[in-house]
C-alpha positions as CSV (number, residue, x, y, z in Angstrom):
1,M,13.2,-19.3,-24.5
2,E,13.2,-15.5,-24.0
3,R,17.0,-15.4,-24.2
4,S,17.0,-17.6,-27.3
5,L,14.6,-15.3,-29.1
6,T,16.8,-12.3,-28.1
7,L,19.9,-13.9,-29.5
8,L,18.0,-14.9,-32.7
9,A,17.0,-11.3,-33.2
10,Q,20.5,-10.2,-32.7
11,C,21.8,-12.6,-35.2
12,R,19.3,-11.4,-37.7
13,I,20.3,-7.7,-37.1
14,T,24.0,-8.5,-37.4
15,F,23.4,-10.6,-40.5
16,R,21.6,-7.6,-42.1
17,I,24.5,-5.4,-41.3
18,I,26.9,-7.8,-43.0
19,M,24.6,-7.9,-46.0
20,T,24.5,-4.1,-46.3
21,R,28.2,-3.9,-46.1
22,T,28.8,-6.4,-49.0
23,K,30.2,-4.7,-52.1
24,S,27.8,-6.7,-54.4
25,P,24.6,-7.3,-52.5
26,A,22.8,-8.4,-55.6
27,T,25.3,-11.2,-56.3
28,P,24.2,-14.6,-55.0
29,W,26.3,-16.0,-52.1
30,S,27.9,-19.3,-52.2
31,R,27.1,-21.8,-49.4
32,R,30.6,-21.3,-47.9
33,K,30.2,-17.5,-47.9
34,F,26.7,-17.8,-46.5
35,G,27.9,-20.1,-43.7
36,R,30.7,-17.8,-42.8
37,A,28.3,-14.9,-42.5
38,L,26.1,-16.9,-40.1
39,V,29.2,-17.7,-37.9
40,L,30.1,-14.0,-37.8
41,A,26.6,-13.0,-36.9
42,G,26.4,-15.6,-34.1
43,A,29.8,-14.5,-32.7
44,A,28.7,-10.8,-32.8
45,S,25.5,-11.7,-30.9
46,L,27.4,-13.2,-28.1
47,T,29.1,-9.9,-27.3
48,W,26.1,-7.7,-28.3
49,P,26.0,-5.0,-25.6
50,G,22.2,-4.8,-25.7
51,D,22.0,-8.4,-24.3
52,R,24.1,-7.3,-21.3
53,L,21.9,-4.3,-20.8
54,L,18.7,-6.4,-21.1
55,A,19.9,-8.8,-18.4
56,A,21.0,-6.1,-16.0
57,S,17.8,-4.1,-16.4
58,Q,15.6,-7.0,-15.4
59,W,16.1,-6.3,-11.6
60,T,13.5,-3.8,-10.4
61,C,11.0,-3.3,-7.6
62,P,7.5,-2.0,-7.2
63,V,7.4,1.6,-5.8
64,G,4.6,3.1,-3.9
65,A,4.0,5.6,-1.1
66,C,2.7,5.7,2.5
67,S,-0.6,7.5,2.4
68,S,-4.3,7.0,2.9
69,V,-6.1,4.7,0.5
70,E,-8.3,7.7,-0.3
71,N,-5.2,9.0,-2.2
72,W,-5.0,6.0,-4.4
73,P,-6.3,7.8,-7.5
74,A,-3.6,10.4,-7.2
75,L,-1.0,7.8,-6.5
76,K,-2.0,5.7,-9.5
77,K,-2.0,8.8,-11.8
78,A,1.5,9.6,-10.5
79,G,2.8,6.2,-11.4
80,A,2.7,4.4,-8.0
81,D,2.3,0.6,-8.0
82,Y,0.5,0.5,-4.7
83,V,-0.4,2.5,-1.5
84,E,0.8,1.7,2.0
85,D,-1.7,2.7,4.6
86,S,-1.6,2.4,8.4
87,V,-3.1,-0.3,10.6
88,G,-4.8,2.2,12.9
89,R,-6.4,4.2,10.1
90,L,-7.3,1.4,7.7
91,L,-7.8,-1.8,9.7
92,K,-8.9,-0.2,13.0
93,P,-8.4,-3.3,15.2
94,N,-10.3,-1.8,18.1
95,A,-13.4,-1.0,15.9
96,P,-16.4,-3.4,15.7
97,E,-16.4,-5.8,12.8
98,A,-19.5,-4.2,11.3
99,E,-17.8,-0.8,11.2
100,I,-14.8,-2.0,9.3
101,A,-16.6,-4.5,7.0
102,K,-17.7,-1.8,4.5
103,V,-14.2,-0.3,4.3
104,L,-12.7,-3.7,3.5
105,E,-15.4,-4.5,1.0
106,A,-14.7,-1.1,-0.7
107,L,-11.0,-1.9,-1.0
108,R,-11.8,-5.3,-2.7
109,T,-14.5,-3.8,-5.0
110,N,-12.2,-1.0,-6.2
111,A,-9.2,-3.2,-6.4
112,I,-7.0,-0.8,-4.5
113,P,-3.6,-2.5,-4.0
114,V,-2.7,-2.2,-0.3
115,P,0.0,-5.0,0.2
116,V,1.6,-3.3,3.2
117,C,0.6,-1.4,6.3
118,N,2.5,0.6,8.8
119,G,1.5,2.4,12.0
120,F,1.0,-0.9,13.7
121,L,0.7,-0.5,17.5
122,P,-0.6,2.5,19.6
123,G,1.8,3.9,22.1
124,D,-0.1,2.6,25.1
125,L,0.4,-1.1,24.1
126,K,3.8,-1.3,25.6
127,L,6.2,-3.9,24.3
128,V,9.0,-3.4,26.9
129,G,9.3,-2.0,30.5
130,A,7.4,-2.6,33.7
131,E,4.1,-1.8,31.9
132,A,4.6,-4.2,29.0
133,R,1.2,-5.6,27.9
134,H,2.0,-8.6,25.7
135,D,-1.4,-10.3,26.0
136,A,-3.1,-7.1,24.9
137,V,-0.6,-6.6,22.1
138,I,-1.4,-10.1,20.7
139,E,-5.1,-9.5,21.0
140,Y,-4.9,-6.3,19.0
141,A,-2.4,-7.7,16.5
142,T,-4.4,-10.8,15.8
143,K,-7.4,-8.7,14.9
144,A,-5.2,-6.6,12.6
145,F,-3.8,-9.8,11.0
146,E,-7.3,-11.2,10.4
147,R,-8.4,-8.0,8.7
148,A,-5.2,-7.7,6.8
149,K,-5.7,-11.1,5.2
150,K,-9.2,-10.0,3.9
151,V,-7.7,-7.3,1.7
152,G,-4.4,-9.1,0.8
153,I,-2.0,-7.2,3.1
154,G,1.0,-9.4,3.4
155,I,3.4,-7.2,5.4
156,I,2.8,-5.1,8.5
157,V,5.6,-2.8,9.5
158,L,6.6,-2.7,13.2
159,G,7.8,0.8,13.8
160,S,5.7,1.8,16.8
161,G,8.3,4.0,18.5
162,G,6.2,4.8,21.5
163,A,5.2,1.1,22.2
164,R,8.8,-0.1,22.1
165,K,10.5,2.8,23.9
166,V,12.5,1.7,27.0
167,P,11.4,3.6,30.1
168,D,14.1,5.6,31.9
169,G,16.0,3.5,34.4
170,F,14.6,0.2,33.1
171,D,17.2,-2.6,32.6
172,R,18.2,-2.7,28.9
173,A,18.9,-6.4,28.9
174,K,15.5,-7.1,30.3
175,A,13.9,-4.9,27.7
176,E,15.7,-6.8,24.9
177,E,14.4,-10.1,26.4
178,Q,10.9,-8.7,26.5
179,F,11.1,-7.5,22.9
180,I,12.4,-10.8,21.5
181,A,9.7,-12.6,23.4
182,I,6.9,-10.5,21.9
183,L,8.5,-10.8,18.4
184,K,8.2,-14.6,18.7
185,R,4.5,-14.3,19.8
186,L,3.7,-11.8,17.0
187,G,5.3,-14.2,14.4
188,A,3.2,-17.1,15.8
189,A,0.0,-14.9,15.7
190,A,0.7,-13.7,12.2
191,E,1.4,-17.2,10.7
192,P,-2.2,-18.4,10.3
193,F,-3.1,-15.3,8.3
194,G,-0.1,-15.3,6.0
195,V,1.2,-12.0,7.3
196,T,4.8,-11.0,8.0
197,V,5.7,-8.6,10.7
198,A,8.7,-6.5,9.5
199,M,10.6,-4.5,12.1
200,E,12.1,-1.2,11.1
201,S,14.8,0.8,12.7
202,L,13.8,4.2,14.0
203,N,16.3,7.1,14.6
204,R,16.9,8.4,18.1
205,G,14.6,11.3,17.5
206,E,11.7,8.9,17.5
207,T,12.6,6.2,20.0
208,N,15.5,4.8,22.1
209,F,15.3,1.2,21.0
210,G,16.2,-0.4,17.7
211,N,17.9,2.7,16.2
212,A,20.0,0.8,13.7
213,L,19.2,-1.8,11.2
214,R,21.9,-4.0,12.7
215,D,20.2,-3.8,16.1
216,C,16.9,-4.9,14.5
217,L,18.7,-7.7,12.7
218,R,20.0,-8.9,16.1
219,Y,16.4,-9.0,17.5
220,V,14.9,-10.6,14.5
221,N,17.6,-13.3,14.4
222,A,17.0,-14.0,18.1
223,A,13.3,-14.3,17.5
224,D,14.0,-16.7,14.7
225,H,10.5,-16.9,13.3
226,P,9.8,-17.1,9.5
227,R,7.0,-14.5,9.9
228,V,9.3,-11.9,11.5
229,K,11.5,-10.0,9.1
230,L,13.0,-6.5,8.5
231,V,12.3,-3.2,6.9
232,A,15.3,-1.2,5.6
233,D,14.3,2.4,6.2
234,L,16.8,4.4,4.2
235,Y,15.7,7.7,5.9
236,H,16.3,6.3,9.4
237,M,19.5,4.7,8.3
238,M,20.9,7.9,6.9
239,R,19.8,9.8,10.1
240,E,21.8,7.3,12.1
241,N,24.7,7.5,9.7
242,E,24.3,3.8,8.9
243,G,25.7,2.8,5.6
244,P,24.6,0.4,2.9
245,D,26.9,-2.3,4.4
246,A,24.2,-2.9,7.0
247,I,21.9,-4.0,4.2
248,L,24.5,-6.5,3.0
249,E,24.6,-8.0,6.5
250,A,20.8,-8.2,6.8
251,G,20.4,-9.8,3.4
252,S,17.3,-11.9,2.9
253,R,15.9,-10.8,6.2
254,I,14.8,-7.5,4.5
255,V,11.3,-7.8,3.0
256,H,10.4,-4.1,2.6
257,V,11.9,-0.7,2.2
258,H,10.9,2.8,3.3
259,L,12.7,6.0,2.1
260,A,12.8,9.8,2.3
261,E,15.5,12.4,2.1
262,K,17.7,12.8,5.2
263,A,17.4,16.4,6.4
264,K,13.7,17.1,6.4
265,R,12.2,13.8,5.4
266,T,11.3,15.3,2.0
267,P,10.4,13.3,-1.1
268,P,13.2,12.2,-3.4
269,G,14.4,14.9,-5.7
270,T,13.7,17.8,-3.3
271,A,17.2,18.1,-1.8
272,G,18.8,15.7,-4.2
273,D,19.8,12.9,-1.8
274,D,21.6,10.0,-3.5
275,F,19.9,6.7,-2.7
276,K,21.8,4.7,-5.2
277,P,24.4,3.1,-2.9
278,Y,21.6,1.7,-0.7
279,I,19.7,0.6,-3.8
280,A,22.8,-1.1,-5.1
281,A,23.2,-3.0,-1.8
282,L,19.5,-4.1,-2.0
283,K,20.1,-5.3,-5.6
284,K,23.3,-7.2,-4.5
285,V,21.4,-9.1,-1.7
286,G,18.6,-10.0,-4.2
287,F,15.9,-7.9,-2.6
288,S,12.6,-8.4,-4.5
289,G,10.1,-6.6,-2.3
290,R,8.5,-3.2,-2.4
291,M,9.9,0.3,-1.8
292,S,7.6,3.0,-0.2
293,L,8.2,6.7,-0.1
294,E,7.4,7.7,3.5
295,C,7.8,11.4,3.5
296,N,6.7,14.7,5.1
297,W,4.5,16.0,2.3
298,M,3.8,19.8,2.0
299,D,1.4,19.2,-0.9
300,F,0.9,15.6,-1.6
301,N,-0.9,15.9,-4.9
302,V,1.9,18.3,-6.2
303,E,4.9,16.4,-4.8
304,V,4.1,12.8,-5.1
305,G,4.5,12.6,-8.9
306,P,8.0,14.2,-9.0
307,G,9.0,12.3,-5.9
308,L,8.1,8.9,-7.4
309,A,9.8,9.9,-10.7
310,A,13.0,11.0,-9.0
311,F,13.3,7.8,-7.1
312,K,12.4,5.6,-10.0
313,A,15.2,7.3,-12.0
314,Q,17.7,6.3,-9.4
315,L,16.3,2.8,-9.2
316,A,16.6,2.5,-13.0
317,T,20.2,3.7,-13.0
318,V,21.2,1.0,-10.5
319,S,19.0,-1.6,-12.2
320,A,20.8,-1.0,-15.5
321,A,24.3,-1.1,-14.0
322,S,26.3,-4.3,-14.5
């Protein structure tokens, strides 16, 4: 219906152009002349460039930033679609229910959109190695999932570099087995609450496990659970010199995106990093999730507006491309 209305509008515009170019506009048209004009208008509408631009510009994604929910007023003013807080700061899985109830109620009352959380697991909840604590991880994660559901959080990002770091001398193959096993358990624990656990790659400056999106894809594929997916973190990908082709390989496994500039993790527009090749790859695989700026902020209130605007400009450029 929408496309039909668009084409009708184009026909009307084209017809008006034909009318204005007629030498004797006041002279009544014959039926034959009128019909010919309609055919010309219809043909013109089929090749109208605005129609192609309209179709191409329909792909876009919500853009937000990783921050505290207390910064939502500033984020909203800056043009963010949502805020991405951390599990430890917002959901506090180790805190008593009574302590967190007021926080969750305030989020609902003020309609603060928090669809995603990061900062999932503390470093002492080991996922791999001789000190792996899988039962404790699931207990902690289940409480996080339960509280996430109450405020509409649908994705929890699994970065947690300390928790997944492989101890020196520990067998790498064994660590991978342990990690895949806990991914399966996390997926099963998240399922009843409608939460998806999304693993992100972390550069080698932060951990020694899952440093590339391709590595994470391999673990997620091995876990093979519908509630275990991927984050494409463009900052970490660039730090590891991993190109957009990894996004093409991961495809629909990607449900969320993080980004910041490569050198100093600055907001978009600071150093002028070009994210468009990565955005184009996301567009090509049909990504429809959210994109969060996860940056080192020198002055959040001053930088967040320009950072969001700079990234949205690149997003719009790719969106409008045919």
